[in-house]
N, CA, C, O and the ligand as a Tripos MOL2 file, in Angstrom:
@<TRIPOS>MOLECULE
protein
  269   267    68     0     0
PROTEIN
NO_CHARGES

@<TRIPOS>ATOM
      1 N          -1.7960   29.1600   -2.5310 N.3       1 MET1
      2 CA         -2.6980   28.0650   -2.9270 C.3       1 MET1
      3 C          -2.0100   26.7100   -2.8460 C.2       1 MET1
      4 O          -2.6230   25.6920   -2.5230 O.2       1 MET1
      5 N          -0.7240   26.7330   -3.1480 N.am      2 GLY2
      6 CA          0.0240   25.4770   -3.1370 C.3       2 GLY2
      7 C           0.0470   24.8380   -1.7540 C.2       2 GLY2
      8 O          -0.1030   23.6240   -1.6190 O.2       2 GLY2
      9 N           0.2370   25.6680   -0.7250 N.am      3 SER3
     10 CA          0.2840   25.1390    0.6320 C.3       3 SER3
     11 C          -1.0770   24.6280    1.0890 C.2       3 SER3
     12 O          -1.1620   23.6860    1.8770 O.2       3 SER3
     13 N          -2.1310   25.2480    0.5940 N.am      4 LEU4
     14 CA         -3.4880   24.8050    0.9320 C.3       4 LEU4
     15 C          -3.7500   23.4030    0.3820 C.2       4 LEU4
     16 O          -4.3260   22.5450    1.0510 O.2       4 LEU4
     17 N          -3.3150   23.2060   -0.8390 N.am      5 LEU5
     18 CA         -3.4950   21.9030   -1.4770 C.3       5 LEU5
     19 C          -2.7380   20.8150   -0.7290 C.2       5 LEU5
     20 O          -3.2260   19.6950   -0.5760 O.2       5 LEU5
     21 N          -1.5400   21.1600   -0.2670 N.am      6 ALA6
     22 CA         -0.7250   20.1970    0.4540 C.3       6 ALA6
     23 C          -1.3940   19.7690    1.7630 C.2       6 ALA6
     24 O          -1.3080   18.6110    2.1710 O.2       6 ALA6
     25 N          -2.0490   20.7130    2.3990 N.am      7 LYS7
     26 CA         -2.7220   20.4180    3.6630 C.3       7 LYS7
     27 C          -3.9380   19.5220    3.4670 C.2       7 LYS7
     28 O          -4.3490   18.7960    4.3720 O.2       7 LYS7
     29 N          -4.5030   19.5900    2.2630 N.am      8 ASN8
     30 CA         -5.6830   18.7900    1.9770 C.3       8 ASN8
     31 C          -5.3660   17.3730    1.4940 C.2       8 ASN8
     32 O          -6.2630   16.6160    1.1230 O.2       8 ASN8
     33 N          -4.0920   17.0350    1.5070 N.am      9 GLN9
     34 CA         -3.7020   15.6820    1.1000 C.3       9 GLN9
     35 C          -4.3490   14.6450    2.0160 C.2       9 GLN9
     36 O          -4.4210   14.8250    3.2320 O.2       9 GLN9
     37 N          -4.8100   13.5770    1.4160 N.am     10 ILE10
     38 CA         -5.4380   12.5230    2.2100 C.3      10 ILE10
     39 C          -4.3570   11.5450    2.6720 C.2      10 ILE10
     40 O          -3.6130   10.9790    1.8710 O.2      10 ILE10
     41 N          -4.3010   11.3700    3.9750 N.am     11 TRP11
     42 CA         -3.3530   10.4180    4.5540 C.3      11 TRP11
     43 C          -4.0860    9.1130    4.8160 C.2      11 TRP11
     44 O          -5.1450    9.0890    5.4440 O.2      11 TRP11
     45 N          -3.5080    8.0440    4.3290 N.am     12 GLU12
     46 CA         -4.1490    6.7460    4.4920 C.3      12 GLU12
     47 C          -3.1730    5.7450    5.0850 C.2      12 GLU12
     48 O          -1.9570    5.9170    5.0060 O.2      12 GLU12
     49 N          -3.7190    4.7090    5.6730 N.am     13 THR13
     50 CA         -2.8910    3.6850    6.2840 C.3      13 THR13
     51 C          -2.5390    2.6170    5.2490 C.2      13 THR13
     52 O          -3.4140    2.0100    4.6330 O.2      13 THR13
     53 N          -1.2540    2.4120    5.0780 N.am     14 CYS14
     54 CA         -0.7470    1.4110    4.1430 C.3      14 CYS14
     55 C          -1.0120    0.0050    4.7040 C.2      14 CYS14
     56 O          -0.7790   -0.2520    5.8850 O.2      14 CYS14
     57 N          -1.4960   -0.8920    3.8540 N.am     15 VAL15
     58 CA         -1.8130   -2.2480    4.3060 C.3      15 VAL15
     59 C          -0.5660   -3.1030    4.5360 C.2      15 VAL15
     60 O          -0.6290   -4.1270    5.2160 O.2      15 VAL15
     61 N           0.5510   -2.6870    3.9760 N.am     16 ILE16
     62 CA          1.7900   -3.4590    4.1060 C.3      16 ILE16
     63 C           2.5660   -3.0560    5.3650 C.2      16 ILE16
     64 O           2.8260   -3.8930    6.2290 O.2      16 ILE16
     65 N           2.9270   -1.7930    5.4650 N.am     17 CYS17
     66 CA          3.7560   -1.3400    6.5880 C.3      17 CYS17
     67 C           2.9190   -0.7550    7.7340 C.2      17 CYS17
     68 O           3.4370   -0.4630    8.8120 O.2      17 CYS17
     69 N           1.6220   -0.5910    7.4810 N.am     18 GLU18
     70 CA          0.6730   -0.0780    8.4690 C.3      18 GLU18
     71 C           1.0390    1.3130    8.9830 C.2      18 GLU18
     72 O           0.7180    1.6780   10.1140 O.2      18 GLU18
     73 N           1.7070    2.0690    8.1410 N.am     19 GLN19
     74 CA          2.0520    3.4470    8.4770 C.3      19 GLN19
     75 C           1.1680    4.3890    7.6670 C.2      19 GLN19
     76 O           0.7160    4.0550    6.5710 O.2      19 GLN19
     77 N           0.9350    5.5570    8.2220 N.am     20 THR20
     78 CA          0.1020    6.5380    7.5350 C.3      20 THR20
     79 C           0.9350    7.3360    6.5460 C.2      20 THR20
     80 O           1.9030    8.0020    6.9140 O.2      20 THR20
     81 N           0.5390    7.2530    5.2910 N.am     21 LYS21
     82 CA          1.2860    7.9180    4.2260 C.3      21 LYS21
     83 C           0.3290    8.6950    3.3330 C.2      21 LYS21
     84 O          -0.8630    8.3990    3.2480 O.2      21 LYS21
     85 N           0.8920    9.6960    2.6730 N.am     22 SER22
     86 CA          0.0630   10.5260    1.7970 C.3      22 SER22
     87 C           0.1910   10.1350    0.3260 C.2      22 SER22
     88 O          -0.6520   10.4940   -0.4970 O.2      22 SER22
     89 N           1.2420    9.4030    0.0080 N.am     23 ALA23
     90 CA          1.4620    9.0170   -1.3820 C.3      23 ALA23
     91 C           1.4430    7.5080   -1.5290 C.2      23 ALA23
     92 O           2.0800    6.7810   -0.7660 O.2      23 ALA23
     93 N           0.7080    7.0590   -2.5150 N.am     24 GLY24
     94 CA          0.6340    5.6300   -2.7540 C.3      24 GLY24
     95 C          -0.3950    5.2710   -3.7930 C.2      24 GLY24
     96 O          -0.9540    6.1350   -4.4680 O.2      24 GLY24
     97 N          -0.6390    3.9640   -3.9120 N.am     25 ILE25
     98 CA         -1.6040    3.4860   -4.9050 C.3      25 ILE25
     99 C          -2.7440    2.7710   -4.2020 C.2      25 ILE25
    100 O          -2.6150    2.3390   -3.0570 O.2      25 ILE25
    101 N          -3.8580    2.6530   -4.9020 N.am     26 HIS26
    102 CA         -4.9970    1.9240   -4.3570 C.3      26 HIS26
    103 C          -5.1550    0.5910   -5.0700 C.2      26 HIS26
    104 O          -5.1860    0.5140   -6.2980 O.2      26 HIS26
    105 N          -5.2540   -0.4470   -4.2680 N.am     27 LEU27
    106 CA         -5.4930   -1.7740   -4.8100 C.3      27 LEU27
    107 C          -6.8010   -2.2540   -4.1930 C.2      27 LEU27
    108 O          -6.8960   -2.4600   -2.9840 O.2      27 LEU27
    109 N          -7.8010   -2.4250   -5.0430 N.am     28 TYR28
    110 CA         -9.1490   -2.7210   -4.5670 C.3      28 TYR28
    111 C          -9.5700   -1.6020   -3.6060 C.2      28 TYR28
    112 O          -9.6350   -0.4430   -4.0150 O.2      28 TYR28
    113 N          -9.8540   -1.9210   -2.3540 N.am     29 THR29
    114 CA        -10.2650   -0.8790   -1.4100 C.3      29 THR29
    115 C          -9.1150   -0.4620   -0.5050 C.2      29 THR29
    116 O          -9.2940    0.3790    0.3760 O.2      29 THR29
    117 N          -7.9380   -1.0400   -0.7150 N.am     30 SER30
    118 CA         -6.8210   -0.7960    0.1870 C.3      30 SER30
    119 C          -5.7710    0.1180   -0.4140 C.2      30 SER30
    120 O          -5.7060    0.3350   -1.6240 O.2      30 SER30
    121 N          -4.9560    0.6410    0.4840 N.am     31 PHE31
    122 CA         -3.9250    1.5880    0.1130 C.3      31 PHE31
    123 C          -2.5380    1.0130    0.3390 C.2      31 PHE31
    124 O          -2.2540    0.4380    1.3900 O.2      31 PHE31
    125 N          -1.6830    1.1720   -0.6530 N.am     32 ILE32
    126 CA         -0.2860    0.7470   -0.5440 C.3      32 ILE32
    127 C           0.5790    1.9720   -0.8130 C.2      32 ILE32
    128 O           0.4510    2.6150   -1.8550 O.2      32 ILE32
    129 N           1.4620    2.2910    0.1370 N.am     33 CYS33
    130 CA          2.2930    3.4800   -0.0180 C.3      33 CYS33
    131 C           3.3560    3.2610   -1.0990 C.2      33 CYS33
    132 O           3.6780    2.1250   -1.4450 O.2      33 CYS33
    133 N           3.8840    4.3460   -1.6170 N.am     34 THR34
    134 CA          4.8780    4.2730   -2.6980 C.3      34 THR34
    135 C           6.1420    3.5340   -2.2530 C.2      34 THR34
    136 O           6.8050    2.8830   -3.0600 O.2      34 THR34
    137 N           6.4720    3.6410   -0.9490 N.am     35 ASP35
    138 CA          7.6570    2.9620   -0.4220 C.3      35 ASP35
    139 C           7.5050    1.4460   -0.5590 C.2      35 ASP35
    140 O           8.3950    0.7620   -1.0650 O.2      35 ASP35
    141 N           6.3590    0.9370   -0.0990 N.am     36 CYS36
    142 CA          6.1140   -0.5010   -0.1570 C.3      36 CYS36
    143 C           5.9670   -0.9750   -1.5960 C.2      36 CYS36
    144 O           6.3940   -2.0750   -1.9490 O.2      36 CYS36
    145 N           5.3670   -0.1430   -2.4090 N.am     37 GLU37
    146 CA          5.1840   -0.4920   -3.8120 C.3      37 GLU37
    147 C           6.5430   -0.6940   -4.4800 C.2      37 GLU37
    148 O           6.7550   -1.6770   -5.1900 O.2      37 GLU37
    149 N           7.4700    0.2570   -4.2430 N.am     38 SER38
    150 CA          8.7860    0.1640   -4.8690 C.3      38 SER38
    151 C           9.5920   -1.0050   -4.3050 C.2      38 SER38
    152 O          10.3670   -1.6320   -5.0270 O.2      38 SER38
    153 N           9.4110   -1.3010   -3.0060 N.am     39 ILE39
    154 CA         10.1030   -2.4430   -2.3890 C.3      39 ILE39
    155 C           9.6110   -3.7460   -3.0220 C.2      39 ILE39
    156 O          10.3940   -4.6400   -3.3420 O.2      39 ILE39
    157 N           8.3000   -3.8220   -3.1900 N.am     40 MET40
    158 CA          7.7030   -5.0180   -3.7850 C.3      40 MET40
    159 C           8.1990   -5.2700   -5.1960 C.2      40 MET40
    160 O           8.4490   -6.4080   -5.5930 O.2      40 MET40
    161 N           8.3360   -4.1910   -5.9410 N.am     41 ILE41
    162 CA          8.8070   -4.2980   -7.3300 C.3      41 ILE41
    163 C          10.2510   -4.7980   -7.3590 C.2      41 ILE41
    164 O          10.6250   -5.5970   -8.2170 O.2      41 ILE41
    165 N          11.0600   -4.3130   -6.4030 N.am     42 LYS42
    166 CA         12.4840   -4.6630   -6.3580 C.3      42 LYS42
    167 C          12.7350   -6.0570   -5.7710 C.2      42 LYS42
    168 O          13.7360   -6.7010   -6.0820 O.2      42 LYS42
    169 N          11.8070   -6.5110   -4.9160 N.am     43 THR43
    170 CA         12.0090   -7.7830   -4.2310 C.3      43 THR43
    171 C          11.8640   -8.9710   -5.1830 C.2      43 THR43
    172 O          10.9100   -9.0610   -5.9560 O.2      43 THR43
    173 N          12.8260   -9.8660   -5.1020 N.am     44 ASP44
    174 CA         12.8120  -11.0680   -5.9230 C.3      44 ASP44
    175 C          11.7290  -12.0260   -5.4210 C.2      44 ASP44
    176 O          11.4830  -12.1110   -4.2180 O.2      44 ASP44
    177 N          11.0960  -12.7330   -6.3250 N.am     45 THR45
    178 CA          9.9930  -13.6370   -5.9520 C.3      45 THR45
    179 C          10.4650  -14.8000   -5.0740 C.2      45 THR45
    180 O           9.6520  -15.4220   -4.3900 O.2      45 THR45
    181 N          11.7610  -15.0980   -5.0860 N.am     46 SER46
    182 CA         12.3010  -16.1730   -4.2400 C.3      46 SER46
    183 C          12.6710  -15.6830   -2.8420 C.2      46 SER46
    184 O          12.9950  -16.4760   -1.9580 O.2      46 SER46
    185 N          12.6190  -14.3680   -2.6580 N.am     47 ASP47
    186 CA         12.9230  -13.7530   -1.3650 C.3      47 ASP47
    187 C          11.7650  -13.9780   -0.3910 C.2      47 ASP47
    188 O          10.6080  -13.7600   -0.7490 O.2      47 ASP47
    189 N          12.0710  -14.4160    0.8530 N.am     48 PRO48
    190 CA         10.9950  -14.6370    1.8400 C.3      48 PRO48
    191 C          10.1410  -13.3950    2.0820 C.2      48 PRO48
    192 O           8.9630  -13.4900    2.4250 O.2      48 PRO48
    193 N          10.7600  -12.2290    1.8950 N.am     49 LYS49
    194 CA         10.0590  -10.9670    2.0770 C.3      49 LYS49
    195 C           8.9080  -10.8360    1.0720 C.2      49 LYS49
    196 O           7.8490  -10.2860    1.3780 O.2      49 LYS49
    197 N           9.1460  -11.3500   -0.1120 N.am     50 TYR50
    198 CA          8.1430  -11.2550   -1.1690 C.3      50 TYR50
    199 C           6.8780  -12.0190   -0.7690 C.2      50 TYR50
    200 O           5.7590  -11.5790   -1.0320 O.2      50 TYR50
    201 N           7.0810  -13.1630   -0.1340 N.am     51 LYS51
    202 CA          5.9690  -13.9920    0.3250 C.3      51 LYS51
    203 C           5.1350  -13.2390    1.3660 C.2      51 LYS51
    204 O           3.9070  -13.3270    1.3930 O.2      51 LYS51
    205 N           5.8400  -12.5030    2.2140 N.am     52 TYR52
    206 CA          5.1770  -11.6870    3.2410 C.3      52 TYR52
    207 C           4.2570  -10.6480    2.5970 C.2      52 TYR52
    208 O           3.1310  -10.4360    3.0450 O.2      52 TYR52
    209 N           4.7480  -10.0190    1.5600 N.am     53 TYR53
    210 CA          3.9470   -9.0060    0.8570 C.3      53 TYR53
    211 C           2.7530   -9.6410    0.1630 C.2      53 TYR53
    212 O           1.6450   -9.1070    0.1930 O.2      53 TYR53
    213 N           2.9920  -10.7780   -0.4570 N.am     54 VAL54
    214 CA          1.9190  -11.4790   -1.1650 C.3      54 VAL54
    215 C           0.8070  -11.8780   -0.1940 C.2      54 VAL54
    216 O          -0.3790  -11.7610   -0.5010 O.2      54 VAL54
    217 N           1.2230  -12.3520    0.9880 N.am     55 GLU55
    218 CA          0.2500  -12.7370    2.0110 C.3      55 GLU55
    219 C          -0.5990  -11.5420    2.4470 C.2      55 GLU55
    220 O          -1.8140  -11.6490    2.6130 O.2      55 GLU55
    221 N           0.0570  -10.4280    2.6230 N.am     56 LYS56
    222 CA         -0.6460   -9.1970    3.0070 C.3      56 LYS56
    223 C          -1.6460   -8.8070    1.9270 C.2      56 LYS56
    224 O          -2.7880   -8.4490    2.2130 O.2      56 LYS56
    225 N          -1.1970   -8.8830    0.6990 N.am     57 LEU57
    226 CA         -2.0490   -8.4890   -0.4300 C.3      57 LEU57
    227 C          -3.1990   -9.4610   -0.6340 C.2      57 LEU57
    228 O          -4.2760   -9.0670   -1.0810 O.2      57 LEU57
    229 N          -2.9780  -10.7220   -0.3090 N.am     58 ARG58
    230 CA         -4.0090  -11.7350   -0.4410 C.3      58 ARG58
    231 C          -5.1890  -11.4040    0.4650 C.2      58 ARG58
    232 O          -6.3500  -11.5570    0.0840 O.2      58 ARG58
    233 N          -4.8670  -10.9520    1.6610 N.am     59 LYS59
    234 CA         -5.8980  -10.5440    2.6210 C.3      59 LYS59
    235 C          -6.6760   -9.3550    2.0760 C.2      59 LYS59
    236 O          -7.8940   -9.2630    2.2330 O.2      59 LYS59
    237 N          -5.9530   -8.4530    1.4350 N.am     60 VAL60
    238 CA         -6.5530   -7.2560    0.8560 C.3      60 VAL60
    239 C          -7.5410   -7.6320   -0.2460 C.2      60 VAL60
    240 O          -8.6780   -7.1610   -0.2630 O.2      60 VAL60
    241 N          -7.0930   -8.4800   -1.1570 N.am     61 THR61
    242 CA         -7.9430   -8.8570   -2.2780 C.3      61 THR61
    243 C          -9.1590   -9.6560   -1.8120 C.2      61 THR61
    244 O         -10.2430   -9.5270   -2.3800 O.2      61 THR61
    245 N          -8.9840  -10.4720   -0.7910 N.am     62 LYS62
    246 CA        -10.0980  -11.2620   -0.2440 C.3      62 LYS62
    247 C         -11.1660  -10.3500    0.3500 C.2      62 LYS62
    248 O         -12.3550  -10.5090    0.0730 O.2      62 LYS62
    249 N         -10.7320   -9.3970    1.1660 N.am     63 SER63
    250 CA        -11.6810   -8.4850    1.7950 C.3      63 SER63
    251 C         -12.3850   -7.6430    0.7390 C.2      63 SER63
    252 O         -13.5280   -7.2260    0.9240 O.2      63 SER63
    253 N         -11.6870   -7.3950   -0.3760 N.am     64 GLY64
    254 CA        -12.2740   -6.6330   -1.4680 C.3      64 GLY64
    255 C         -13.4250   -7.3660   -2.1270 C.2      64 GLY64
    256 O         -14.4180   -6.7610   -2.5310 O.2      64 GLY64
    257 N         -13.2770   -8.6830   -2.2300 N.am     65 ILE65
    258 CA        -14.2990   -9.5110   -2.8550 C.3      65 ILE65
    259 C         -15.5660   -9.5640   -1.9860 C.2      65 ILE65
    260 O         -16.6850   -9.4850   -2.4930 O.2      65 ILE65
    261 N         -15.3680   -9.6970   -0.6940 N.am     66 TYR66
    262 CA        -16.5180   -9.8790    0.2090 C.3      66 TYR66
    263 C         -17.2070   -8.5870    0.6270 C.2      66 TYR66
    264 O         -18.3040   -8.6200    1.1840 O.2      66 TYR66
    265 N         -16.5840   -7.4750    0.3690 N.am     67 SER67
    266 CA        -17.2210   -6.2250    0.7870 C.3      67 SER67
    267 C         -18.3060   -5.7990   -0.1930 C.2      67 SER67
    268 O         -18.9460   -4.7670    0.0050 O.2      67 SER67
    269 ZN          3.7100    0.9460    3.1750 Zn       68 ZN68
@<TRIPOS>BOND
     1     1     2 1
     2     2     3 1
     3     3     4 2
     4     3     5 am
     5     5     6 1
     6     6     7 1
     7     7     8 2
     8     7     9 am
     9     9    10 1
    10    10    11 1
    11    11    12 2
    12    11    13 am
    13    13    14 1
    14    14    15 1
    15    15    16 2
    16    15    17 am
    17    17    18 1
    18    18    19 1
    19    19    20 2
    20    19    21 am
    21    21    22 1
    22    22    23 1
    23    23    24 2
    24    23    25 am
    25    25    26 1
    26    26    27 1
    27    27    28 2
    28    27    29 am
    29    29    30 1
    30    30    31 1
    31    31    32 2
    32    31    33 am
    33    33    34 1
    34    34    35 1
    35    35    36 2
    36    35    37 am
    37    37    38 1
    38    38    39 1
    39    39    40 2
    40    39    41 am
    41    41    42 1
    42    42    43 1
    43    43    44 2
    44    43    45 am
    45    45    46 1
    46    46    47 1
    47    47    48 2
    48    47    49 am
    49    49    50 1
    50    50    51 1
    51    51    52 2
    52    51    53 am
    53    53    54 1
    54    54    55 1
    55    55    56 2
    56    55    57 am
    57    57    58 1
    58    58    59 1
    59    59    60 2
    60    59    61 am
    61    61    62 1
    62    62    63 1
    63    63    64 2
    64    63    65 am
    65    65    66 1
    66    66    67 1
    67    67    68 2
    68    67    69 am
    69    69    70 1
    70    70    71 1
    71    71    72 2
    72    71    73 am
    73    73    74 1
    74    74    75 1
    75    75    76 2
    76    75    77 am
    77    77    78 1
    78    78    79 1
    79    79    80 2
    80    79    81 am
    81    81    82 1
    82    82    83 1
    83    83    84 2
    84    83    85 am
    85    85    86 1
    86    86    87 1
    87    87    88 2
    88    87    89 am
    89    89    90 1
    90    90    91 1
    91    91    92 2
    92    91    93 am
    93    93    94 1
    94    94    95 1
    95    95    96 2
    96    95    97 am
    97    97    98 1
    98    98    99 1
    99    99   100 2
   100    99   101 am
   101   101   102 1
   102   102   103 1
   103   103   104 2
   104   103   105 am
   105   105   106 1
   106   106   107 1
   107   107   108 2
   108   107   109 am
   109   109   110 1
   110   110   111 1
   111   111   112 2
   112   111   113 am
   113   113   114 1
   114   114   115 1
   115   115   116 2
   116   115   117 am
   117   117   118 1
   118   118   119 1
   119   119   120 2
   120   119   121 am
   121   121   122 1
   122   122   123 1
   123   123   124 2
   124   123   125 am
   125   125   126 1
   126   126   127 1
   127   127   128 2
   128   127   129 am
   129   129   130 1
   130   130   131 1
   131   131   132 2
   132   131   133 am
   133   133   134 1
   134   134   135 1
   135   135   136 2
   136   135   137 am
   137   137   138 1
   138   138   139 1
   139   139   140 2
   140   139   141 am
   141   141   142 1
   142   142   143 1
   143   143   144 2
   144   143   145 am
   145   145   146 1
   146   146   147 1
   147   147   148 2
   148   147   149 am
   149   149   150 1
   150   150   151 1
   151   151   152 2
   152   151   153 am
   153   153   154 1
   154   154   155 1
   155   155   156 2
   156   155   157 am
   157   157   158 1
   158   158   159 1
   159   159   160 2
   160   159   161 am
   161   161   162 1
   162   162   163 1
   163   163   164 2
   164   163   165 am
   165   165   166 1
   166   166   167 1
   167   167   168 2
   168   167   169 am
   169   169   170 1
   170   170   171 1
   171   171   172 2
   172   171   173 am
   173   173   174 1
   174   174   175 1
   175   175   176 2
   176   175   177 am
   177   177   178 1
   178   178   179 1
   179   179   180 2
   180   179   181 am
   181   181   182 1
   182   182   183 1
   183   183   184 2
   184   183   185 am
   185   185   186 1
   186   186   187 1
   187   187   188 2
   188   187   189 am
   189   189   190 1
   190   190   191 1
   191   191   192 2
   192   191   193 am
   193   193   194 1
   194   194   195 1
   195   195   196 2
   196   195   197 am
   197   197   198 1
   198   198   199 1
   199   199   200 2
   200   199   201 am
   201   201   202 1
   202   202   203 1
   203   203   204 2
   204   203   205 am
   205   205   206 1
   206   206   207 1
   207   207   208 2
   208   207   209 am
   209   209   210 1
   210   210   211 1
   211   211   212 2
   212   211   213 am
   213   213   214 1
   214   214   215 1
   215   215   216 2
   216   215   217 am
   217   217   218 1
   218   218   219 1
   219   219   220 2
   220   219   221 am
   221   221   222 1
   222   222   223 1
   223   223   224 2
   224   223   225 am
   225   225   226 1
   226   226   227 1
   227   227   228 2
   228   227   229 am
   229   229   230 1
   230   230   231 1
   231   231   232 2
   232   231   233 am
   233   233   234 1
   234   234   235 1
   235   235   236 2
   236   235   237 am
   237   237   238 1
   238   238   239 1
   239   239   240 2
   240   239   241 am
   241   241   242 1
   242   242   243 1
   243   243   244 2
   244   243   245 am
   245   245   246 1
   246   246   247 1
   247   247   248 2
   248   247   249 am
   249   249   250 1
   250   250   251 1
   251   251   252 2
   252   251   253 am
   253   253   254 1
   254   254   255 1
   255   255   256 2
   256   255   257 am
   257   257   258 1
   258   258   259 1
   259   259   260 2
   260   259   261 am
   261   261   262 1
   262   262   263 1
   263   263   264 2
   264   263   265 am
   265   265   266 1
   266   266   267 1
   267   267   268 2
@<TRIPOS>SUBSTRUCTURE
     1 MET1         2 RESIDUE 1 A MET
     2 GLY2         6 RESIDUE 1 A GLY
     3 SER3        10 RESIDUE 1 A SER
     4 LEU4        14 RESIDUE 1 A LEU
     5 LEU5        18 RESIDUE 1 A LEU
     6 ALA6        22 RESIDUE 1 A ALA
     7 LYS7        26 RESIDUE 1 A LYS
     8 ASN8        30 RESIDUE 1 A ASN
     9 GLN9        34 RESIDUE 1 A GLN
    10 ILE10       38 RESIDUE 1 A ILE
    11 TRP11       42 RESIDUE 1 A TRP
    12 GLU12       46 RESIDUE 1 A GLU
    13 THR13       50 RESIDUE 1 A THR
    14 CYS14       54 RESIDUE 1 A CYS
    15 VAL15       58 RESIDUE 1 A VAL
    16 ILE16       62 RESIDUE 1 A ILE
    17 CYS17       66 RESIDUE 1 A CYS
    18 GLU18       70 RESIDUE 1 A GLU
    19 GLN19       74 RESIDUE 1 A GLN
    20 THR20       78 RESIDUE 1 A THR
    21 LYS21       82 RESIDUE 1 A LYS
    22 SER22       86 RESIDUE 1 A SER
    23 ALA23       90 RESIDUE 1 A ALA
    24 GLY24       94 RESIDUE 1 A GLY
    25 ILE25       98 RESIDUE 1 A ILE
    26 HIS26      102 RESIDUE 1 A HIS
    27 LEU27      106 RESIDUE 1 A LEU
    28 TYR28      110 RESIDUE 1 A TYR
    29 THR29      114 RESIDUE 1 A THR
    30 SER30      118 RESIDUE 1 A SER
    31 PHE31      122 RESIDUE 1 A PHE
    32 ILE32      126 RESIDUE 1 A ILE
    33 CYS33      130 RESIDUE 1 A CYS
    34 THR34      134 RESIDUE 1 A THR
    35 ASP35      138 RESIDUE 1 A ASP
    36 CYS36      142 RESIDUE 1 A CYS
    37 GLU37      146 RESIDUE 1 A GLU
    38 SER38      150 RESIDUE 1 A SER
    39 ILE39      154 RESIDUE 1 A ILE
    40 MET40      158 RESIDUE 1 A MET
    41 ILE41      162 RESIDUE 1 A ILE
    42 LYS42      166 RESIDUE 1 A LYS
    43 THR43      170 RESIDUE 1 A THR
    44 ASP44      174 RESIDUE 1 A ASP
    45 THR45      178 RESIDUE 1 A THR
    46 SER46      182 RESIDUE 1 A SER
    47 ASP47      186 RESIDUE 1 A ASP
    48 PRO48      190 RESIDUE 1 A PRO
    49 LYS49      194 RESIDUE 1 A LYS
    50 TYR50      198 RESIDUE 1 A TYR
    51 LYS51      202 RESIDUE 1 A LYS
    52 TYR52      206 RESIDUE 1 A TYR
    53 TYR53      210 RESIDUE 1 A TYR
    54 VAL54      214 RESIDUE 1 A VAL
    55 GLU55      218 RESIDUE 1 A GLU
    56 LYS56      222 RESIDUE 1 A LYS
    57 LEU57      226 RESIDUE 1 A LEU
    58 ARG58      230 RESIDUE 1 A ARG
    59 LYS59      234 RESIDUE 1 A LYS
    60 VAL60      238 RESIDUE 1 A VAL
    61 THR61      242 RESIDUE 1 A THR
    62 LYS62      246 RESIDUE 1 A LYS
    63 SER63      250 RESIDUE 1 A SER
    64 GLY64      254 RESIDUE 1 A GLY
    65 ILE65      258 RESIDUE 1 A ILE
    66 TYR66      262 RESIDUE 1 A TYR
    67 SER67      266 RESIDUE 1 A SER
    68 ZN68       269 GROUP 0 **** ****
C-alpha cells in the first residue's frame, strides 16, 4: 500500500525554480517546492537573490487576485 500511495503523489511545477516537484507548499494558487521555500527562509533580505524570489512571488500573488 505504501508504494501505491507514493505513486499517487501529485507533482507540480514550482513557481520559483520551475522544476516539477512532489513536495512543497501552496501559496494562493501556486506551488513552491520545499527546496525553494527553505532557500527563501535562509536568504537575507539584503541579498539580491531575495529580490528575485520576491519578484517571482509578486507575480504569483497578482495572478491569484485576478483569477
Ligand atoms: Zn522550487
